[in-house]
N, CA, C and O of each residue as an XYZ file, in Angstrom:
712
protein
N      21.211     28.568    -14.792
C      20.533     27.489    -13.751
C      21.112     26.271    -13.755
O      21.563     26.049    -14.879
N      21.326     25.270    -12.910
C      21.815     23.872    -13.234
C      20.917     23.152    -13.069
O      19.979     23.550    -12.378
N      20.895     21.998    -13.575
C      19.664     21.382    -13.544
C      19.334     20.755    -12.265
O      18.128     20.506    -12.291
N      19.824     20.408    -11.223
C      19.547     20.309     -9.874
C      18.939     21.357     -9.375
O      17.909     21.141     -8.736
N      19.383     22.673     -9.524
C      18.489     23.754     -8.865
C      17.130     24.015     -9.717
O      16.180     24.696     -9.331
N      17.223     23.420    -10.797
C      15.986     24.027    -11.666
C      14.812     22.659    -11.164
O      13.598     22.832    -11.062
N      15.422     21.534    -10.943
C      14.578     20.463    -10.478
C      14.093     20.745     -9.234
O      12.945     20.380     -8.980
N      14.906     21.477     -8.181
C      14.297     21.883     -6.874
C      13.202     22.680     -6.765
O      12.299     22.578     -5.934
N      13.334     23.582     -7.754
C      12.279     24.375     -7.744
C      10.935     24.267     -8.639
O       9.959     25.018     -8.618
N      11.175     23.069     -9.464
C       9.941     22.604     -9.857
C       9.366     22.017     -8.707
O       8.186     22.172     -8.393
N      10.266     21.281     -8.017
C       9.374     20.391     -6.960
C       9.013     21.164     -5.831
O       8.259     20.590     -5.044
N       9.351     22.297     -5.553
C       9.132     23.285     -4.611
C       7.344     23.525     -4.960
O       6.472     23.717     -4.113
N       7.177     23.447     -6.359
C       6.005     24.150     -6.738
C       4.763     23.196     -6.646
O       3.752     23.648     -7.185
N       4.651     21.962     -6.062
C       3.976     21.035     -5.808
C       3.197     21.309     -4.396
O       3.851     21.220     -3.357
N       1.773     21.650     -4.347
C       0.956     22.041     -3.146
C       1.540     21.230     -2.194
O       2.240     20.262     -2.489
N       1.272     21.595     -1.007
C       1.410     20.785      0.389
C       0.475     20.885      1.375
O      -0.174     21.888      1.673
N       0.431     19.701      1.914
C      -0.611     19.718      2.934
C      -0.288     18.924      4.166
O       0.297     17.844      4.098
N      -0.708     19.514      5.385
C      -0.781     18.398      6.571
C      -1.471     17.526      6.429
O      -2.461     17.688      5.715
N      -1.235     16.312      7.023
C      -2.622     15.513      7.333
C      -1.929     14.315      8.309
O      -0.722     14.136      8.476
N      -2.987     13.586      8.876
C      -2.660     12.440      9.801
C      -2.874     11.459      9.315
O      -4.065     11.204      9.138
N      -2.088     10.679      8.970
C      -2.084      9.230      8.134
C      -1.583      7.995      8.702
O      -0.748      8.164      9.592
N      -1.814      7.055      8.479
C      -1.018      5.809      9.039
C       0.058      5.618      8.173
O       0.005      5.400      6.963
N       1.355      5.748      9.119
C       2.820      6.043      8.363
C       3.856      5.459      9.194
O       3.925      5.746     10.389
N       4.710      4.616      8.607
C       5.715      4.176      9.298
C       7.163      4.553      8.407
O       7.077      4.847      7.214
N       8.277      4.518      9.004
C       9.374      4.958      8.263
C      10.585      4.098      8.674
O      10.732      3.890      9.878
N      11.534      3.538      7.734
C      12.637      3.061      8.500
C      14.004      3.468      7.812
O      13.910      3.977      6.695
N      14.894      3.349      8.199
C      16.181      3.997      7.313
C      16.543      2.346      6.320
O      16.566      1.193      6.749
N      16.714      2.716      5.321
C      17.175      1.747      4.489
C      18.595      1.210      4.388
O      19.370      1.931      3.760
N      19.039      0.178      4.844
C      20.630     -0.052      4.822
C      21.281      0.189      3.218
O      20.688      0.155      2.140
N      22.278      0.363      3.423
C      23.008      0.484      1.728
C      22.496     -0.872      1.208
O      21.797     -0.836      0.195
N      22.751     -2.031      1.762
C      22.480     -2.954      0.530
C      21.363     -3.196      0.213
O      21.210     -4.024     -0.684
N      20.283     -2.623      0.772
C      18.846     -2.375      0.181
C      18.546     -1.531     -0.891
O      17.586     -1.720     -1.638
N      19.478     -0.441     -1.007
C      19.301      0.569     -1.961
C      19.508      0.262     -3.276
O      19.303      1.222     -4.018
N      19.914     -0.960     -3.933
C      20.305     -0.792     -5.376
C      18.813     -0.756     -6.194
O      18.661      0.206     -6.947
N      18.008     -1.469     -6.123
C      16.903     -1.572     -6.791
C      15.461     -1.224     -6.407
O      14.487     -1.946     -6.619
N      15.451      0.128     -5.741
C      14.526      0.303     -5.003
C      13.352      1.115     -6.056
O      13.758      1.767     -7.019
N      12.125      1.009     -5.800
C      11.130      1.688     -6.879
C       9.699      1.949     -5.859
O       9.060      1.036     -5.337
N       9.406      3.359     -5.737
C       8.029      3.580     -5.160
C       6.913      2.560     -5.726
O       7.073      2.073     -6.845
N       5.946      2.286     -5.059
C       4.972      1.274     -5.627
C       3.696      1.417     -4.931
O       3.722      1.656     -3.724
N       2.653      1.306     -5.507
C       1.289      0.995     -4.659
C       1.292     -0.500     -4.234
O       1.507     -1.448     -4.990
N       0.980     -0.569     -2.711
C       0.602     -1.921     -2.708
C      -0.462     -2.805     -3.266
O      -1.598     -2.344     -3.158
N      -0.354     -3.934     -3.820
C      -1.675     -4.531     -4.498
C      -1.707     -3.950     -5.683
O      -2.794     -4.305     -6.138
N      -1.198     -3.287     -6.452
C      -1.153     -2.789     -7.587
C      -1.139     -4.233     -8.597
O      -1.958     -4.467     -9.485
N      -0.029     -5.071     -8.212
C      -0.154     -6.277     -9.198
C      -1.129     -6.973     -9.295
O      -1.535     -7.357    -10.392
N      -1.726     -7.291     -8.122
C      -3.074     -7.950     -7.879
C      -4.105     -7.346     -9.138
O      -4.410     -7.965    -10.158
N      -4.584     -5.833     -8.721
C      -5.551     -5.280     -9.452
C      -5.569     -5.139    -10.971
O      -6.546     -5.041    -11.713
N      -4.157     -5.150    -11.292
C      -3.656     -4.779    -12.717
C      -3.879     -6.229    -13.628
O      -3.808     -6.291    -14.856
N      -4.151     -7.312    -12.744
C      -4.604     -8.761    -13.475
C      -6.048     -8.694    -13.723
O      -6.522     -9.508    -14.516
N      -6.750     -7.907    -13.200
C      -8.138     -8.345    -13.511
C      -8.657     -7.439    -14.884
O      -7.891     -6.781    -15.589
N      -9.603     -7.520    -15.017
C     -10.387     -7.476    -16.296
C     -11.373     -6.387    -15.996
O     -11.977     -6.472    -14.927
N     -11.644     -5.278    -16.869
C     -13.133     -4.738    -16.490
C     -14.275     -5.570    -16.956
O     -14.155     -6.268    -17.963
N     -15.325     -5.528    -16.300
C     -16.385     -6.363    -16.576
C     -17.043     -5.724    -18.071
O     -17.023     -4.517    -18.309
N     -17.587     -6.686    -18.963
C     -18.300     -6.354    -19.865
C     -19.488     -5.772    -19.769
O     -20.148     -5.905    -18.739
N     -20.002     -4.937    -20.976
C     -21.496     -4.383    -20.401
C     -22.403     -5.699    -20.652
O     -22.070     -6.606    -21.416
N     -23.473     -5.674    -19.978
C     -24.109     -6.843    -20.080
C     -25.649     -6.225    -20.528
O     -26.064     -5.156    -20.081
N     -26.451     -7.110    -21.519
C     -27.495     -6.502    -22.046
C     -28.681     -6.183    -20.911
O     -29.500     -5.287    -21.118
N     -28.704     -6.986    -19.703
C     -29.302     -6.314    -18.515
C     -28.704     -5.440    -17.839
O     -27.845     -5.851    -17.059
N     -28.938     -4.119    -17.910
C     -28.514     -3.032    -17.126
C     -28.406     -3.233    -15.875
O     -27.289     -3.134    -15.368
N     -29.683     -3.607    -14.974
C     -29.751     -4.040    -13.335
C     -28.797     -4.917    -13.238
O     -27.909     -4.589    -12.451
N     -28.641     -6.126    -13.872
C     -27.728     -7.126    -13.689
C     -26.287     -6.595    -13.634
O     -25.494     -7.050    -12.810
N     -25.885     -5.469    -14.657
C     -24.507     -5.231    -14.867
C     -24.266     -4.141    -13.686
O     -23.163     -3.945    -13.174
N     -25.216     -3.599    -13.403
C     -24.976     -2.677    -12.266
C     -24.912     -3.602    -10.831
O     -24.285     -3.061     -9.920
N     -25.300     -4.490    -10.640
C     -24.954     -5.545     -9.548
C     -23.793     -5.939     -9.615
O     -23.084     -5.837     -8.613
N     -23.364     -6.406    -10.620
C     -22.090     -7.177    -11.185
C     -20.898     -6.292    -10.653
O     -19.954     -6.597     -9.923
N     -21.301     -4.891    -11.357
C     -19.982     -4.044    -11.019
C     -19.950     -3.519     -9.385
O     -18.909     -3.131     -8.855
N     -20.993     -3.563     -8.828
C     -21.188     -3.447     -7.423
C     -20.341     -4.366     -6.651
O     -19.499     -3.961     -5.849
N     -20.587     -5.708     -6.918
C     -20.149     -6.979     -6.231
C     -18.533     -6.772     -6.583
O     -17.748     -7.050     -5.676
N     -18.101     -6.394     -7.596
C     -16.723     -6.641     -8.383
C     -16.046     -5.849     -7.304
O     -15.113     -6.253     -6.610
N     -16.860     -4.192     -7.217
C     -16.182     -3.189     -6.445
C     -15.920     -3.870     -4.924
O     -14.871     -3.804     -4.284
N     -17.051     -4.480     -4.563
C     -16.982     -4.944     -3.230
C     -15.630     -5.718     -2.761
O     -14.924     -5.586     -1.762
N     -15.555     -6.606     -3.926
C     -14.222     -7.813     -3.886
C     -13.416     -7.271     -4.144
O     -12.451     -7.977     -3.851
N     -12.982     -6.108     -4.670
C     -11.779     -5.389     -5.051
C     -11.564     -4.780     -3.885
O     -10.395     -4.414     -3.765
N     -12.481     -4.456     -2.687
C     -12.164     -3.639     -1.640
C     -11.737     -4.782     -0.407
O     -11.196     -4.435      0.643
N     -12.082     -6.184     -0.741
C     -11.705     -7.337      0.272
C     -10.337     -7.567      0.000
O      -9.454     -7.541      0.858
N     -10.134     -7.842     -1.463
C      -8.733     -8.013     -1.910
C      -7.796     -6.770     -1.350
O      -6.687     -6.995     -0.867
N      -8.219     -5.742     -1.435
C      -7.225     -4.431     -0.888
C      -6.877     -4.706      0.626
O      -5.742     -4.688      1.105
N      -8.102     -4.972      1.321
C      -7.860     -5.337      2.913
C      -6.883     -6.322      3.152
O      -5.960     -6.252      3.964
N      -7.229     -7.501      2.174
C      -6.165     -8.602      2.648
C      -5.097     -8.136      2.143
O      -4.186     -8.244      2.964
N      -4.747     -7.649      1.145
C      -3.252     -7.300      0.727
C      -2.628     -6.514      1.741
O      -1.578     -6.885      2.267
N      -3.346     -5.189      2.128
C      -2.795     -4.361      3.133
C      -2.507     -5.026      4.404
O      -1.478     -4.644      4.962
N      -3.096     -5.811      4.903
C      -2.853     -6.742      6.023
C      -1.537     -7.896      5.745
O      -0.554     -8.127      6.450
N      -1.873     -8.374      4.696
C      -0.517     -9.122      4.504
C       0.609     -8.599      4.358
O       1.590     -9.285      4.647
N       0.799     -7.187      3.851
C       1.893     -6.579      3.786
C       2.064     -5.379      5.006
O       2.735     -4.353      4.889
N       1.506     -5.673      5.850
C       1.687     -5.037      7.246
C       1.416     -3.782      7.237
O       2.144     -3.080      7.939
N       0.284     -3.097      6.442
C      -0.463     -2.048      6.370
C      -1.614     -1.719      7.299
O      -2.037     -0.626      7.675
N      -2.053     -3.091      7.599
C      -3.336     -2.817      8.787
C      -2.777     -2.552      9.963
O      -3.638     -2.330     10.815
N      -1.344     -2.463     10.484
C      -0.862     -2.204     11.914
C      -0.231     -0.972     11.857
O       0.462     -0.709     12.840
N      -0.282     -0.136     10.962
C       0.564      1.075     10.772
C       0.117      2.220     11.681
O      -1.060      2.579     11.639
N       1.090      2.884     12.595
C       0.566      3.971     13.533
C       0.312      5.120     12.666
O       0.647      5.239     11.487
N      -0.537      6.234     13.648
C      -0.794      7.440     12.928
C       0.147      8.434     13.064
O       0.531      8.643     14.214
N       0.674      9.185     12.062
C       1.337     10.515     12.123
C       0.763     11.577     11.685
O      -0.259     11.648     11.002
N       1.526     12.542     12.139
C       1.122     13.715     11.400
C       2.228     13.935     10.331
O       3.426     13.815     10.586
N       1.745     14.256      9.155
C       2.631     14.454      8.192
C       2.703     15.288      7.220
O       1.577     15.189      6.731
N       3.441     16.286      6.410
C       3.393     17.272      5.643
C       3.639     16.585      4.153
O       4.703     15.975      4.044
N       2.926     16.613      3.204
C       3.142     15.828      2.143
C       2.767     16.405      0.803
O       1.620     16.832      0.673
N       3.643     16.468     -0.247
C       3.358     16.850     -1.499
C       3.875     15.777     -2.315
O       4.446     14.763     -1.915
N       3.528     16.221     -3.886
C       3.848     15.446     -4.709
C       5.479     15.208     -4.812
O       5.890     14.222     -5.424
N       6.220     15.956     -4.316
C       7.548     15.901     -4.214
C       8.364     15.620     -3.270
O       9.580     15.499     -3.419
N       7.594     15.463     -1.959
C       8.418     14.637     -0.750
C       7.365     14.562      0.135
O       6.166     14.633     -0.135
N       7.983     14.388      1.399
C       6.976     14.318      2.876
C       8.005     14.677      4.151
O       9.097     14.178      4.421
N       7.371     15.559      4.722
C       8.060     15.841      6.029
C       7.418     15.395      7.457
O       6.241     15.710      7.632
N       7.958     14.827      8.291
C       7.256     14.115      9.405
C       8.431     14.303     10.718
O       9.634     14.466     10.513
N       7.867     14.248     11.923
C       8.274     14.197     13.194
C       9.009     12.787     13.453
O       8.498     11.773     12.977
N      10.174     12.708     14.184
C      10.549     11.423     14.320
C      11.457     11.409     15.797
O      12.052     12.465     16.014
N      11.585     10.559     16.603
C      12.387     10.713     18.076
C      13.862     10.112     17.088
O      14.900     10.669     17.444
N      13.980      9.409     16.305
C      15.104      9.278     15.631
C      15.825     10.252     14.735
O      15.381     10.752     13.702
N      16.854     10.420     15.215
C      17.505     11.544     14.304
C      18.165     10.895     13.053
O      19.112     10.114     13.137
N      17.479     11.355     11.671
C      18.229     11.082     10.429
C      19.324     11.838      9.990
O      19.583     12.838     10.659
N      20.057     11.575      8.973
C      21.103     12.662      8.700
C      20.849     12.856      6.917
O      20.406     12.103      6.050
N      21.334     14.144      6.916
C      21.335     14.464      5.527
C      21.770     13.372      4.637
O      22.696     12.615      4.929
N      21.030     13.296      3.455
C      21.465     12.068      2.471
C      20.972     10.562      2.804
O      20.995      9.666      1.959
N      20.589     10.413      3.941
C      19.950      8.981      4.368
C      19.019      8.627      3.513
O      18.305      9.596      3.258
N      18.639      7.476      2.841
C      17.493      7.185      2.344
C      16.399      6.152      3.315
O      16.661      5.058      3.816
N      15.030      6.982      3.369
C      14.367      6.487      4.249
C      13.358      5.390      3.246
O      13.149      5.763      2.092
N      12.908      4.400      3.589
C      11.387      3.741      3.411
C      10.283      4.115      3.994
O      10.226      4.086      5.224
N       9.436      4.444      3.402
C       8.226      4.770      4.099
C       6.975      4.083      3.388
O       6.670      4.011      2.198
N       6.242      3.513      4.761
C       4.922      2.717      3.989
C       3.777      3.948      4.734
O       3.872      4.551      5.804
N       2.840      3.990      3.793
C       1.743      4.883      4.301
C       0.832      4.391      3.685
O       1.122      3.605      2.783
N      -0.388      4.652      3.931
C      -1.916      4.807      3.466
C      -2.600      6.079      3.249
O      -3.036      6.748      4.186
N      -2.709      6.449      1.918
C      -3.688      7.788      1.821
C      -5.006      7.617      1.822
O      -5.526      6.965      0.916
N      -5.791      8.199      2.880
C      -7.185      7.878      3.181
C      -8.199      8.443      1.988
O      -9.075      9.307      2.033
N      -7.769      7.686      1.010
C      -9.084      8.239     -0.387
C     -10.126      6.891     -0.490
O     -10.134      6.018      0.378
N     -10.914      6.869     -1.573
C     -11.828      5.843     -1.692
C     -11.540      5.526     -3.069
O     -11.763      6.342     -3.963
N     -10.917      4.058     -3.347
C     -10.665      3.277     -1.950
C      -9.372      3.580     -1.594
O      -8.697      3.943     -2.557
N      -8.732      3.552     -0.425
C      -7.548      3.651      0.207
C      -6.465      3.415     -0.741
O      -6.657      2.741     -1.753
N      -5.261      3.971     -0.443
C      -4.406      3.752     -1.699
C      -2.973      3.635     -0.745
O      -2.521      4.611     -0.147
N      -2.349      2.285     -0.711
C      -1.165      1.984      0.189
C      -0.131      2.209     -0.692
O      -0.200      1.888     -1.879
N       1.032      2.857     -0.077
C       2.230      3.094     -0.889
C       3.229      2.607     -0.012
O       3.007      2.456      1.189
N       4.783      2.244     -0.773
C       5.899      2.125     -0.445
C       6.766      3.417     -1.117
O       7.032      3.509     -2.316
N       7.054      4.160     -0.320
C       7.867      5.293     -0.687
C       9.426      5.237     -0.533
O       9.931      4.557      0.360
N      10.099      5.882     -1.320
C      11.718      6.154     -0.713
C      12.033      7.779     -0.588
O      11.724      8.576     -1.475
N      12.427      7.999      0.147
C      12.986      9.514      0.541
C      14.474      9.690      0.812
O      15.124      8.955      1.555
N      14.977     10.787      0.103
C      16.361     10.893      0.650
C      15.883     12.308      1.711
O      15.029     13.146      1.422
N      16.713     12.255      2.974
C      16.502     13.378      3.667
C      17.340     14.625      3.192
O      18.534     14.712      2.905
N      16.662     15.255      3.198
C      17.403     16.878      2.654
C      17.093     17.887      3.816
O      17.405     19.071      3.686
N      16.412     17.372      5.076
C      16.321     18.729      6.067
C      15.992     17.770      7.355
O      15.361     16.715      7.431
N      16.628     18.509      8.272
C      16.573     17.891      9.454
C      16.544     19.000     10.693
O      17.498     19.729     10.962
N      15.467     18.993     11.291
C      15.380     20.526     12.612
C      15.073     19.786     13.849
O      14.195     18.927     13.937
N      15.782     20.139     14.714
C      15.732     19.762     16.107
C      14.367     20.394     16.691
O      14.262     21.620     16.658
N      13.344     19.638     17.210
C      11.933     20.210     17.900
C      12.158     19.809     19.391
O      12.989     18.988     19.780
N      11.184     20.599     20.251
C      11.274     19.806     21.618
C      11.488     18.561     21.874
O      12.446     18.085     22.483
N      10.636     18.045     21.430
C      10.498     16.122     21.635
C      10.923     15.672     20.487
O      11.015     14.444     20.467
N      11.279     16.319     19.323
C      11.699     15.177     18.167
C      12.497     16.064     17.348
O      12.972     17.148     17.688
N      12.606     15.378     16.037
C      13.385     15.826     14.972
C      12.407     15.731     13.773
O      11.728     14.761     13.434
N      12.513     17.251     13.074
C      11.161     17.405     11.714
C      12.475     16.874     10.825
O      13.632     17.294     10.818
N      11.907     15.893     10.151
C      12.607     15.259      9.047
C      11.975     15.614      7.485
O      10.796     15.353      7.246
N      12.645     16.079      6.705
C      12.103     16.612      5.361
C      12.702     15.442      4.378
O      13.844     15.031      4.581
N      11.944     14.941      3.360
C      12.674     13.968      2.345
C      12.110     14.470      1.230
O      10.984     14.968      1.208
N      12.861     14.363      0.259
C      12.544     14.265     -1.122
C      12.294     12.868     -2.015
O      13.152     11.988     -2.080
N      11.254     12.804     -2.559
C      10.967     11.191     -3.164
C      11.959     10.989     -4.065
O      12.567     11.876     -4.664
N      12.146      9.641     -4.172
C      13.260      9.052     -5.190
C      12.765      8.010     -5.796
O      11.840      7.446     -5.211
N      13.081      7.623     -6.716
C      12.751      6.299     -7.465
C      10.925      6.218     -7.608
O      10.321      5.185     -7.322
N      10.371      7.212     -7.988
C       9.386      7.536     -7.946
C       8.571      7.646     -9.297
O       8.664      8.567    -10.109
N       7.856      6.675     -9.374
C       7.025      6.912    -11.089
C       5.796      7.846    -11.169
O       5.175      7.934    -10.110
N       5.385      8.463    -12.069
C       4.409      9.553    -12.249
C       2.909      8.984    -11.872
O       1.988      9.733    -11.542
N       2.804      7.657    -11.961
C       1.566      6.944    -11.393
C       1.504      7.119     -9.920
O       0.455      7.272     -9.295
N       2.681      7.088     -9.412
C       2.381      6.871     -7.796
C       2.474      8.181     -7.421
O       1.683      8.543     -6.551
N       3.527      9.277     -8.021
C       3.245     10.862     -7.537
C       1.440     11.326     -7.618
O       0.779     11.923     -6.768
N       1.071     10.866     -8.773
C      -0.402     11.352     -9.212
C      -1.288     11.184     -8.023
O      -2.031     12.076     -7.614
N      -1.152      9.748     -7.373
C      -1.940      9.600     -6.436
C      -1.614     10.440     -5.236
O      -2.560     10.989     -4.671
N      -0.516     10.597     -4.817
C      -0.064     11.653     -3.750
C      -0.783     12.915     -4.228
O      -1.561     13.460     -3.445
N      -0.601     13.391     -5.366
C      -1.308     14.672     -5.801
C      -2.698     14.779     -5.552
O      -3.315     15.678     -4.982
N      -3.076     13.780     -6.039
C      -4.704     13.538     -5.891
C      -5.208     13.653     -4.484
O      -6.215     14.343     -4.326
N      -4.604     13.021     -3.321
C      -4.626     13.126     -2.376
C      -4.451     14.490     -1.655
O      -5.133     14.796     -0.677
N      -3.490     15.301     -2.199
C      -3.222     16.466     -1.280
C      -4.163     17.569     -1.873
O      -4.245     18.611     -1.223
N      -4.917     17.454     -3.090
C      -5.821     18.237     -3.585
C      -7.124     17.996     -2.830
O      -7.818     18.974     -2.550
N      -7.539     16.672     -2.452
C      -8.670     16.338     -2.070
C      -8.419     16.769     -0.504
O      -9.440     17.193      0.038
N      -7.503     16.744      0.138
C      -7.167     17.207      1.551
C      -7.259     18.608      1.567
O      -7.998     19.052      2.446
N      -6.688     19.458      0.804
C      -6.951     21.037      0.747
C      -8.397     21.138      0.470
O      -8.846     22.043      1.173
N      -9.424     20.534     -0.335
C     -10.774     20.999     -0.396
C     -11.156     20.493      1.021
O     -11.545     21.443      1.701
N     -11.173     19.523      1.576
C     -11.594     19.267      2.870
C     -11.209     20.329      3.791
O     -12.053     20.695      4.609
N      -9.968     20.923      3.779
C      -9.785     21.924      4.906
C     -10.310     23.150      4.606
O     -10.758     23.880      5.489
N     -10.297     23.582      2.939
C     -11.053     25.005      2.719
C     -13.019     24.581      3.103
O     -13.824     25.436      3.472
N     -13.267     23.476      2.934
C     -14.687     23.321      3.353
C     -14.973     23.149      4.982
O     -16.096     22.842      5.382
N     -14.116     23.321      5.678
C     -13.818     23.010      7.179
C     -14.118     24.713      7.375
O     -15.014     25.244      8.032
N     -13.214     25.244      6.695
C     -12.966     26.773      6.949
C     -14.441     27.682      6.791
O     -14.937     28.525      7.537
N     -14.746     27.301      5.913
C     -16.150     27.832      5.401
C     -17.348     27.404      6.184
O     -18.240     28.244      6.306
N     -17.504     26.272      6.715
C     -18.459     25.665      7.536
C     -18.168     25.887      8.992
O     -18.915     25.417      9.850
């Protein structure tokens, strides 16, 4: 089996889930494709902060950690808004660690590279810039279903997606039982 087929089979092994999330997509022009890299929004801001040291007063330490978490949330919200994540429309997607599928009025073509902005509704929310190559197009009555495989993605970003997928699967199972 060649390497590409083996990689495709491995990618299909990721769990998939349907979700309605803030999501926006655009066709990436050729001139912007050179140095693309999936990333988490605000990751550079939060990476610069250091963990609070343990304080001798446990109650004061707990309060300081709570205030720090609230400040991180405010910084995240401001960063999301500055980068345009605050106004993303909601869309129904099918997502896994390997790629994302969605309905679109726009007809993309196999091999197109798309830039996707989305927010994973976890605590705290995770805003992502993702890039995908179109691997599937299906005509639907009112739209086109577009399937992509992620490209230029780090394991740290993929792990965020996989965690969201498992969280969403647990929610679906809980709803079915309840």
